[in-house]
C-alpha positions in Angstrom: -1.7 -41.4 7.9 -3.0 -42.4 4.5 -5.3 -45.1 5.8 -6.9 -43.0 8.5 -10.7 -42.5 8.5 -11.4 -38.8 8.4 -14.5 -37.0 9.6 -14.8 -33.3 9.2 -17.0 -31.2 11.4 -18.8 -28.0 10.4 -21.4 -25.7 12.0 -25.0 -26.4 11.2 -26.0 -24.5 8.1 -22.4 -23.9 7.1 -21.8 -27.5 6.1 -20.7 -26.8 2.5 -17.9 -29.4 2.6 -20.3 -32.1 3.9 -22.9 -31.2 1.3 -20.2 -31.2 -1.4 -18.8 -34.5 -0.4 -22.2 -36.1 -0.3 -23.1 -34.7 -3.8 -19.6 -35.3 -5.3 -19.3 -31.7 -6.4 -18.6 -28.3 -4.8 -21.8 -26.8 -3.3 -21.7 -23.3 -1.9 -23.3 -22.3 1.4 -26.8 -20.9 0.7 -27.2 -17.2 0.9 -29.7 -17.6 3.8 -27.3 -19.6 6.0 -28.1 -19.2 9.7 -25.9 -17.3 12.1 -23.3 -19.3 14.0 -20.8 -18.7 16.8 -18.2 -20.5 14.6 -17.1 -17.4 12.7 -13.8 -19.0 11.7 -15.6 -21.7 9.8 -18.0 -19.4 7.8 -16.6 -20.0 4.4 -19.0 -19.4 1.5 -17.5 -22.1 -0.7 -14.9 -24.8 -0.1 -11.5 -24.8 -1.7 -11.3 -27.1 -4.8 -8.0 -28.5 -3.7 -9.2 -29.4 -0.2 -12.4 -30.8 -1.6 -10.5 -33.1 -4.0 -8.2 -34.3 -1.2 -11.1 -35.1 1.1 -13.2 -36.7 -1.6 -10.3 -38.9 -2.6 -9.8 -39.9 1.1 -13.5 -40.7 1.3 -13.9 -38.3 4.3 -17.2 -38.2 6.0 -18.8 -35.0 7.4 -21.1 -34.0 10.2 -22.4 -30.7 11.5 -23.0 -29.4 15.0 -25.2 -26.8 16.6 -24.0 -23.7 18.5 -25.3 -25.3 21.7 -23.2 -28.4 21.1 -20.2 -26.2 20.4 -20.7 -24.3 23.7 -21.0 -27.6 25.5 -17.6 -28.7 24.0 -16.0 -25.4 25.0 -17.3 -25.8 28.5 -16.1 -29.4 28.7 -12.6 -28.5 27.3 -12.3 -25.7 29.9 -13.6 -27.7 32.9 -12.0 -31.1 32.1 -9.0 -30.3 30.0 -8.2 -26.8 31.2 -8.2 -25.5 27.6 -9.7 -22.3 26.2 -11.1 -23.1 22.7 -12.6 -20.8 20.2 -15.9 -22.1 18.8 -14.4 -23.2 15.5 -11.7 -25.1 17.3 -14.2 -27.0 19.4 -16.4 -28.5 16.7 -14.6 -31.8 16.6 -15.0 -32.2 20.3 -18.7 -31.2 20.0 -19.3 -33.9 17.4 -17.8 -36.5 19.7 -19.6 -35.3 22.9 -22.9 -35.3 21.0 -22.4 -38.8 19.7 -22.2 -37.8 16.1 -18.7 -39.3 15.7 -17.7 -42.6 17.4 -14.3 -42.8 18.9 -12.0 -45.6 20.1 -8.5 -45.7 21.6 -6.9 -44.8 18.3 -9.0 -41.7 17.6 -7.4 -38.3 17.2 -9.5 -35.3 17.9 -8.1 -32.0 16.9 -8.8 -29.1 19.2 -7.4 -25.7 18.1 -7.6 -22.0 18.5 -8.0 -20.0 21.7 -8.9 -16.8 20.0 -12.3 -16.3 21.5 -14.1 -13.1 22.6 -14.2 -13.0 26.4 -18.0 -12.3 26.4 -18.7 -15.2 24.1 -16.5 -17.5 26.2 -18.4 -16.5 29.3 -21.6 -17.2 27.5 -20.3 -20.7 26.5 -19.3 -21.5 30.1 -22.7 -20.3 31.4 -24.8 -22.3 29.0 
């Protein structure tokens, strides 16, 4: 899908790809980055190969809060009957929070069900 518009989603404070794309060069996550429930997305610095591909594709980036991720996990469970880990729910979180617009040709990738049961219970209760 070479002509597709791409938007990547990262947790607040761990948006090194977004920062890198906006600045045109790789920017590492600051050493004082906040905690996030999206442990699978806690990379201290982006891959140069991935950065170049996304930069060439003119990808955009947004970030989401833990609260928005929990809302997406809850929505996926209640409406779609899916169990998503926090990092796998970020795209849905961006859509539900209005940070990414969608239409009938939008593809939202939901992935990963490797979530700690206590954390999942917390997401469902929030």
